[in-house]
C-alpha positions as CSV (number, residue, x, y, z in Angstrom):
1,M,33.8,-52.7,-47.2
2,C,36.0,-49.8,-48.4
3,R,39.5,-51.3,-48.5
4,S,41.0,-48.1,-49.8
5,I,39.9,-46.0,-46.9
6,K,42.8,-45.8,-44.4
7,T,42.5,-45.6,-40.6
8,L,42.9,-42.0,-39.6
9,R,43.9,-42.3,-36.0
10,P,47.2,-42.9,-34.4
11,P,49.0,-45.2,-34.3
12,A,47.9,-46.1,-37.9
13,I,49.1,-42.7,-38.9
14,P,51.9,-40.9,-37.0
15,E,50.1,-37.6,-36.6
16,E,46.6,-36.1,-36.6
17,A,44.6,-36.7,-39.8
18,T,44.5,-33.7,-42.0
19,E,41.4,-32.2,-43.6
20,E,42.6,-33.6,-46.9
21,D,42.9,-37.1,-45.3
22,I,39.4,-36.8,-43.9
23,R,37.9,-35.5,-47.1
24,A,39.5,-38.3,-49.1
25,A,38.1,-41.0,-46.8
26,A,34.6,-39.4,-47.0
27,L,34.8,-39.3,-50.8
28,Q,35.8,-42.9,-51.0
29,F,32.9,-43.8,-48.7
30,V,30.3,-41.9,-50.8
31,R,31.7,-43.4,-54.0
32,K,31.4,-46.9,-52.5
33,V,27.9,-46.6,-51.2
34,S,26.6,-44.7,-54.2
35,G,28.2,-46.9,-56.8
36,F,29.4,-43.8,-58.7
37,R,33.1,-42.8,-59.1
38,A,31.9,-39.5,-60.5
39,P,28.2,-38.7,-60.4
40,A,26.2,-37.3,-63.3
41,A,25.6,-33.6,-63.3
42,H,22.1,-34.0,-61.9
43,N,23.5,-35.9,-58.9
44,Q,26.6,-33.8,-58.3
45,E,25.0,-31.5,-55.6
46,V,23.7,-34.4,-53.4
47,F,27.0,-36.3,-53.9
48,D,29.1,-33.3,-52.8
49,R,26.8,-32.6,-49.9
50,A,27.1,-36.2,-48.7
51,V,30.9,-35.9,-48.9
52,D,30.8,-32.6,-46.9
53,E,28.5,-34.1,-44.2
54,I,30.6,-37.3,-43.8
55,A,33.8,-35.3,-43.7
56,A,32.4,-33.1,-40.9
57,T,31.1,-36.1,-39.0
58,T,34.5,-37.8,-39.3
59,A,36.3,-34.7,-38.1
60,R,34.0,-34.6,-35.0
61,L,34.7,-38.3,-34.4
62,M,38.4,-37.8,-34.7
63,D,38.3,-34.8,-32.3
64,G,36.3,-36.8,-29.7
65,L,38.3,-40.1,-29.7
66,E,40.5,-40.9,-26.8
67,V,43.2,-43.3,-27.9
68,R,44.4,-45.0,-24.7
69,G,48.0,-46.2,-24.6
70,A,49.1,-43.8,-27.3
71,A,52.4,-42.2,-26.8
72,V,52.1,-38.7,-25.5
73,R,54.1,-36.2,-27.5
74,T,56.2,-33.5,-25.9
75,T,57.3,-30.5,-27.9
């Protein structure tokens, strides 16, 4: 569906996804499903709210995922 959204969990990326990574993925998702790269002024609020909600949901998902077989880091 959204080929430009990258996988945000290891081992696809070497470390935890940043807030910036999560927000970028949420923005790409909202752009794809809405069909707008940049919404008109009268749609900006709902567009931004959708990005915020999807980013928050994604962050909760990432926090809750258990990736089995992933290398354990020792620092």
